[in-house]
One Martini backbone bead per residue (centre of mass of N, CA, C, O) as a GRO file, in nm:
protein
  241
    1UNK     BB    1  -3.515  -0.948  -7.189
    2UNK     BB    2  -3.700  -1.036  -7.473
    3UNK     BB    3  -3.580  -1.047  -7.816
    4UNK     BB    4  -3.642  -1.090  -8.124
    5UNK     BB    5  -3.504  -1.221  -8.412
    6UNK     BB    6  -3.415  -1.136  -8.710
    7UNK     BB    7  -3.408  -1.214  -9.017
    8UNK     BB    8  -3.056  -1.261  -9.103
    9UNK     BB    9  -2.948  -1.268  -8.836
   10UNK     BB   10  -2.678  -1.316  -8.597
   11UNK     BB   11  -2.647  -1.483  -8.333
   12UNK     BB   12  -2.572  -1.416  -7.982
   13UNK     BB   13  -2.430  -1.469  -7.690
   14UNK     BB   14  -2.451  -1.399  -7.387
   15UNK     BB   15  -2.197  -1.256  -7.141
   16UNK     BB   16  -2.402  -1.088  -6.944
   17UNK     BB   17  -2.656  -1.053  -6.706
   18UNK     BB   18  -2.647  -0.721  -6.711
   19UNK     BB   19  -2.766  -0.639  -6.987
   20UNK     BB   20  -3.068  -0.600  -6.917
   21UNK     BB   21  -3.027  -0.387  -6.699
   22UNK     BB   22  -2.906  -0.178  -6.891
   23UNK     BB   23  -3.151  -0.151  -7.076
   24UNK     BB   24  -3.348  -0.053  -6.860
   25UNK     BB   25  -3.193   0.202  -6.801
   26UNK     BB   26  -3.209   0.318  -7.089
   27UNK     BB   27  -3.518   0.327  -7.110
   28UNK     BB   28  -3.547   0.538  -6.875
   29UNK     BB   29  -3.325   0.769  -6.997
   30UNK     BB   30  -3.404   0.789  -7.272
   31UNK     BB   31  -3.529   0.941  -7.514
   32UNK     BB   32  -3.797   0.883  -7.712
   33UNK     BB   33  -3.643   0.914  -7.993
   34UNK     BB   34  -3.458   0.664  -7.906
   35UNK     BB   35  -3.646   0.435  -7.800
   36UNK     BB   36  -3.784   0.359  -8.083
   37UNK     BB   37  -3.508   0.183  -8.167
   38UNK     BB   38  -3.452  -0.052  -7.971
   39UNK     BB   39  -3.599  -0.321  -8.048
   40UNK     BB   40  -3.497  -0.349  -8.346
   41UNK     BB   41  -3.199  -0.334  -8.284
   42UNK     BB   42  -3.191  -0.582  -8.086
   43UNK     BB   43  -3.295  -0.780  -8.330
   44UNK     BB   44  -3.078  -0.677  -8.591
   45UNK     BB   45  -3.104  -0.384  -8.704
   46UNK     BB   46  -2.879  -0.176  -8.848
   47UNK     BB   47  -3.031   0.092  -8.899
   48UNK     BB   48  -3.149   0.114  -8.608
   49UNK     BB   49  -2.877   0.110  -8.465
   50UNK     BB   50  -2.772   0.372  -8.584
   51UNK     BB   51  -3.011   0.549  -8.492
   52UNK     BB   52  -2.974   0.505  -8.193
   53UNK     BB   53  -2.692   0.632  -8.165
   54UNK     BB   54  -2.772   0.920  -8.281
   55UNK     BB   55  -3.018   0.974  -8.084
   56UNK     BB   56  -2.839   0.947  -7.863
   57UNK     BB   57  -2.673   1.066  -7.632
   58UNK     BB   58  -2.340   1.056  -7.609
   59UNK     BB   59  -2.318   0.942  -7.304
   60UNK     BB   60  -2.480   0.659  -7.402
   61UNK     BB   61  -2.318   0.500  -7.624
   62UNK     BB   62  -2.132   0.315  -7.459
   63UNK     BB   63  -2.368   0.167  -7.314
   64UNK     BB   64  -2.494   0.048  -7.566
   65UNK     BB   65  -2.254  -0.129  -7.647
   66UNK     BB   66  -2.240  -0.290  -7.383
   67UNK     BB   67  -2.529  -0.402  -7.387
   68UNK     BB   68  -2.500  -0.545  -7.661
   69UNK     BB   69  -2.277  -0.736  -7.574
   70UNK     BB   70  -2.392  -0.868  -7.319
   71UNK     BB   71  -2.687  -0.953  -7.465
   72UNK     BB   72  -2.647  -1.044  -7.776
   73UNK     BB   73  -2.662  -0.874  -8.013
   74UNK     BB   74  -2.704  -0.911  -8.331
   75UNK     BB   75  -2.589  -0.956  -8.631
   76UNK     BB   76  -2.542  -0.636  -8.765
   77UNK     BB   77  -2.615  -0.446  -8.527
   78UNK     BB   78  -2.370  -0.465  -8.342
   79UNK     BB   79  -2.163  -0.373  -8.549
   80UNK     BB   80  -2.289  -0.089  -8.590
   81UNK     BB   81  -2.255   0.008  -8.305
   82UNK     BB   82  -1.948  -0.013  -8.290
   83UNK     BB   83  -1.882   0.169  -8.529
   84UNK     BB   84  -2.030   0.427  -8.439
   85UNK     BB   85  -1.913   0.465  -8.156
   86UNK     BB   86  -1.612   0.464  -8.228
   87UNK     BB   87  -1.613   0.694  -8.453
   88UNK     BB   88  -1.777   0.918  -8.245
   89UNK     BB   89  -1.745   0.779  -7.915
   90UNK     BB   90  -1.485   0.639  -7.778
   91UNK     BB   91  -1.469   0.778  -7.501
   92UNK     BB   92  -1.741   0.654  -7.394
   93UNK     BB   93  -1.652   0.363  -7.419
   94UNK     BB   94  -1.412   0.373  -7.230
   95UNK     BB   95  -1.585   0.462  -6.989
   96UNK     BB   96  -1.785   0.217  -6.976
   97UNK     BB   97  -1.514   0.013  -6.939
   98UNK     BB   98  -1.286   0.148  -6.773
   99UNK     BB   99  -1.040   0.115  -6.981
  100UNK     BB  100  -1.083  -0.182  -7.101
  101UNK     BB  101  -0.907  -0.313  -7.360
  102UNK     BB  102  -0.977  -0.614  -7.355
  103UNK     BB  103  -1.281  -0.574  -7.383
  104UNK     BB  104  -1.282  -0.423  -7.652
  105UNK     BB  105  -1.158  -0.651  -7.815
  106UNK     BB  106  -1.396  -0.844  -7.765
  107UNK     BB  107  -1.612  -0.665  -7.891
  108UNK     BB  108  -1.490  -0.671  -8.177
  109UNK     BB  109  -1.492  -0.975  -8.223
  110UNK     BB  110  -1.808  -1.005  -8.201
  111UNK     BB  111  -1.860  -0.826  -8.471
  112UNK     BB  112  -1.721  -0.936  -8.727
  113UNK     BB  113  -1.522  -0.788  -8.904
  114UNK     BB  114  -1.423  -0.689  -9.202
  115UNK     BB  115  -1.131  -0.735  -9.422
  116UNK     BB  116  -0.855  -0.700  -9.671
  117UNK     BB  117  -0.673  -0.907  -9.524
  118UNK     BB  118  -0.424  -1.205  -9.571
  119UNK     BB  119  -0.166  -1.093  -9.430
  120UNK     BB  120   0.090  -0.947  -9.338
  121UNK     BB  121   0.109  -0.625  -9.171
  122UNK     BB  122   0.182  -0.283  -9.176
  123UNK     BB  123   0.200  -0.071  -8.888
  124UNK     BB  124   0.096   0.239  -8.716
  125UNK     BB  125   0.192   0.478  -8.444
  126UNK     BB  126   0.096   0.790  -8.301
  127UNK     BB  127   0.266   1.015  -8.067
  128UNK     BB  128   0.294   1.222  -7.756
  129UNK     BB  129   0.477   1.238  -7.454
  130UNK     BB  130   0.571   0.933  -7.485
  131UNK     BB  131   0.660   0.628  -7.472
  132UNK     BB  132   0.663   0.337  -7.645
  133UNK     BB  133   0.500   0.162  -7.449
  134UNK     BB  134   0.264   0.355  -7.408
  135UNK     BB  135   0.188   0.390  -7.708
  136UNK     BB  136   0.125   0.076  -7.758
  137UNK     BB  137  -0.151   0.064  -7.580
  138UNK     BB  138  -0.304   0.143  -7.800
  139UNK     BB  139  -0.553   0.045  -8.026
  140UNK     BB  140  -0.481   0.236  -8.264
  141UNK     BB  141  -0.399   0.179  -8.598
  142UNK     BB  142  -0.209   0.209  -8.914
  143UNK     BB  143  -0.133   0.174  -9.266
  144UNK     BB  144  -0.039   0.479  -9.237
  145UNK     BB  145   0.233   0.671  -9.192
  146UNK     BB  146   0.119   0.956  -9.224
  147UNK     BB  147  -0.099   0.932  -9.006
  148UNK     BB  148   0.090   0.876  -8.769
  149UNK     BB  149   0.250   1.141  -8.796
  150UNK     BB  150   0.011   1.329  -8.756
  151UNK     BB  151  -0.052   1.234  -8.464
  152UNK     BB  152   0.230   1.311  -8.345
  153UNK     BB  153   0.164   1.639  -8.428
  154UNK     BB  154  -0.122   1.738  -8.353
  155UNK     BB  155  -0.057   1.771  -8.007
  156UNK     BB  156   0.237   1.837  -7.931
  157UNK     BB  157   0.409   2.087  -7.900
  158UNK     BB  158   0.660   2.010  -7.657
  159UNK     BB  159   0.620   1.722  -7.738
  160UNK     BB  160   0.752   1.435  -7.824
  161UNK     BB  161   0.754   1.244  -8.089
  162UNK     BB  162   0.604   0.919  -8.198
  163UNK     BB  163   0.676   0.624  -8.405
  164UNK     BB  164   0.534   0.320  -8.481
  165UNK     BB  165   0.619  -0.028  -8.571
  166UNK     BB  166   0.450  -0.314  -8.734
  167UNK     BB  167   0.405  -0.673  -8.769
  168UNK     BB  168   0.089  -0.830  -8.858
  169UNK     BB  169  -0.143  -1.057  -8.851
  170UNK     BB  170  -0.449  -1.072  -9.006
  171UNK     BB  171  -0.587  -1.264  -8.789
  172UNK     BB  172  -0.578  -1.012  -8.564
  173UNK     BB  173  -0.806  -0.865  -8.691
  174UNK     BB  174  -1.108  -0.671  -8.562
  175UNK     BB  175  -1.054  -0.384  -8.714
  176UNK     BB  176  -1.174  -0.190  -9.002
  177UNK     BB  177  -1.132   0.164  -9.105
  178UNK     BB  178  -1.208   0.458  -9.351
  179UNK     BB  179  -1.410   0.694  -9.284
  180UNK     BB  180  -1.157   0.908  -9.191
  181UNK     BB  181  -0.895   0.850  -9.352
  182UNK     BB  182  -0.705   0.634  -9.140
  183UNK     BB  183  -0.666   0.330  -9.159
  184UNK     BB  184  -0.793   0.155  -8.930
  185UNK     BB  185  -0.656  -0.065  -8.667
  186UNK     BB  186  -0.751  -0.359  -8.477
  187UNK     BB  187  -0.648  -0.587  -8.226
  188UNK     BB  188  -0.668  -0.886  -8.021
  189UNK     BB  189  -0.361  -0.815  -7.950
  190UNK     BB  190  -0.071  -0.770  -7.852
  191UNK     BB  191   0.257  -0.655  -7.982
  192UNK     BB  192   0.530  -0.620  -8.144
  193UNK     BB  193   0.775  -0.345  -8.172
  194UNK     BB  194   0.890  -0.030  -8.321
  195UNK     BB  195   1.067   0.230  -8.398
  196UNK     BB  196   1.074   0.429  -8.636
  197UNK     BB  197   1.377   0.460  -8.836
  198UNK     BB  198   1.270   0.770  -8.964
  199UNK     BB  199   1.243   1.062  -8.796
  200UNK     BB  200   1.324   1.286  -9.014
  201UNK     BB  201   1.024   1.229  -9.172
  202UNK     BB  202   0.774   1.290  -8.994
  203UNK     BB  203   0.705   1.587  -9.051
  204UNK     BB  204   0.671   1.558  -9.356
  205UNK     BB  205   0.439   1.350  -9.344
  206UNK     BB  206   0.240   1.526  -9.187
  207UNK     BB  207   0.228   1.756  -9.398
  208UNK     BB  208   0.121   1.590  -9.632
  209UNK     BB  209  -0.153   1.523  -9.502
  210UNK     BB  210  -0.245   1.809  -9.440
  211UNK     BB  211  -0.263   1.895  -9.738
  212UNK     BB  212  -0.464   1.682  -9.832
  213UNK     BB  213  -0.693   1.767  -9.640
  214UNK     BB  214  -0.726   2.056  -9.745
  215UNK     BB  215  -0.801   1.978 -10.033
  216UNK     BB  216  -1.047   1.807  -9.959
  217UNK     BB  217  -1.205   2.031  -9.811
  218UNK     BB  218  -1.216   2.228 -10.051
  219UNK     BB  219  -1.371   2.038 -10.240
  220UNK     BB  220  -1.621   2.002 -10.060
  221UNK     BB  221  -1.695   2.303 -10.050
  222UNK     BB  222  -1.736   2.343 -10.355
  223UNK     BB  223  -1.959   2.132 -10.384
  224UNK     BB  224  -2.156   2.259 -10.184
  225UNK     BB  225  -2.184   2.532 -10.330
  226UNK     BB  226  -2.294   2.422 -10.595
  227UNK     BB  227  -2.544   2.278 -10.479
  228UNK     BB  228  -2.666   2.526 -10.340
  229UNK     BB  229  -2.693   2.699 -10.595
  230UNK     BB  230  -2.872   2.501 -10.753
  231UNK     BB  231  -3.104   2.490 -10.546
  232UNK     BB  232  -3.168   2.792 -10.542
  233UNK     BB  233  -3.239   2.812 -10.847
  234UNK     BB  234  -3.473   2.608 -10.844
  235UNK     BB  235  -3.647   2.762 -10.638
  236UNK     BB  236  -3.681   3.022 -10.803
  237UNK     BB  237  -3.822   2.893 -11.047
  238UNK     BB  238  -4.062   2.772 -10.890
  239UNK     BB  239  -4.166   3.043 -10.778
  240UNK     BB  240  -4.215   3.183 -11.052
  241UNK     BB  241  -4.420   2.953 -11.153
   0.00000   0.00000   0.00000
């Protein structure tokens, strides 16, 4: 399946001959309102790539990312597919690659994400109910210790929390995103780590982030209510006129 590349997009070489087969499968199975975004997205249009991901049913989004990687969909469209699928449906991406974390790291490298780091950075990872080695196998780390502590207590229950810390060279960063205010970082390879040396403050740090998030959500709700009230007032005035 040959798709022309849009001007301004950066070509990528296909990495797996099954990429086109997977696109054909997706063309057969996706609803029409998602199919209409396929060709332009595959040609390198980032807006259409994002629209394709949101139009597709959730369970297909991981397969879209895998097809885009295998077939060499050019950036910035491929990058937008990876960003959208990871931020909203990373579970389906993990399923599509059969939990192959090395493959996902390669997929992120191919997307060529930009990041603000230029030297070694300190990152953290929070988990619960697992030992340090198991916790370290996760892909997502954060530059915020509070965020890591929040994840350690998020679904803790009776499971003991753990927070890891590491210092990693910025050259190893393959993904950085703060869309969800989590300062998320993914690296191209595993690295050495340690358990955060101050566990007595983990719960306090998690609570601090929880309170900030509640304040942020309350502010967003107040803004929404003000805008809704303003819109309703404008509609009433227009109707009266």
